[in-house]
C-alpha angles and dihedrals in degrees: 000000000000117000114225101206141153093012135139107221117187151139103034130123092225132052122313088225137337147187115216124225139190090123096302100082114079145132095025122156119212116174146153097013127144114210126186141154095019128127086256130347114232126356113196119187128165127040145289095025124150116225111181138165099355123151118205127174143156095015101159099108098165094320125108117263112296141146127293095214116034115189094180123223088197127072102030096354094233092257106180094012115143117215107183136162099357126145125207146140090252134005122185147146089246137059096245107356124103127260089245091059096034111027117197110264123231122020112348119177144139092015122141128213129185118228113269090249096056136057121239092253094048094047096049100032080222117163113202123224122236088272090058093244129119110269117256115280093018109154091245090064093058095058100086142031131244098218091119099051 
């Protein structure tokens, strides 16, 4: 399966990137992407994917409030999917529901979410470099490990 990585995904009314499910989508790797101003950030369906080091914020481009990273419980359930060291306004196992009501399936660790009332940039006071990535040594980068990459 192709590996969307090291991309800047922005300014679209649909998803920044996605893996499809219904039993066919599995073993994908999505890492080190920055997603903003899309309808929604990442949509992950299927199972046994790896979703690492993505940053997604302000993805409400004309679509009602939703989540920036969607690791869907439906359509494959994401059994065995690893969601590690991502940062976003909202991450959930549902398109619009909260993490508390729809926890992310599979392994979920070292991820960071802004509060629902703040944007990612407001909550972190993070200024992005010209490459739209957190600057080196930013506190968000110290939250996870890289043993799996």
